[in-house]
N, C-alpha and C positions, 0 to 999 in steps of 0.2 A: 505494500499501499503508499504510495506517496502524499504526505501531506506538504499541503502548498502556502507560504505565507508574503505576504507583500510588506515591503520592509519602510520606515519613517523617510527611506531614501529613493521609493520607487520600483528598485529592487524587487527582484521575487528569489523567497529563498525554498528551496523544494529539499524533502525529508524524504526516505527512503525507510520507513520505521518497520527496524527490528534489523539493522544497520549500521550500525554504530557506526556515524563520523562518514556517509554517505550523504554526502550534504551539496548542493550548485544552487551557486548563484545567476540570474540571468534579468532580461529586459524584460520578461516577454514569457507568462505559462510557456508556450511552445518551446524556446529556450530554452527556460528551467528543468522541464517534465526531458527533453532532451536529452541535455547535460547529466542531472543525476541519473539518466537508467543508461546513458553510457558509463558514469560511475560504478552504479553497482556489478553490471555483467561484466568490466576490469576487474572486482571483486571477488564474483564469484569464479572467473576462472581462476585466479592468482589460488584462491583457494582449493578448486581441485586441482593444481597442480601441483601445490604442497602437500595434498594427500596422497597423488598417486608419488611423489617423490619417496613420503614415508613406508608405503607400501612397497614401492622397492624395494628400502635399505631394509624392512625385516625377510622379503624374502629372499636376501642376500642374507641373510645371515646376522647382518649389522649389527643387532642387538641384540642379541644369540648369549651370548657371557657379562649382558646385563642385565642384570635382573636384581 
């Protein structure tokens, strides 16, 4: 869910609820939604990449001696 507010300086601020720190500013609602969606997708991609790297390390025995 995206929450949009208009600031006192007339810019729009959008936040993706449930994604801490995923905020974006824009000059209108269309721009701010596009920016915050792009940022949210980047966060998801990075999270998925890090998860895949962790799984690869576990499968290769990287964590086998750590207990």
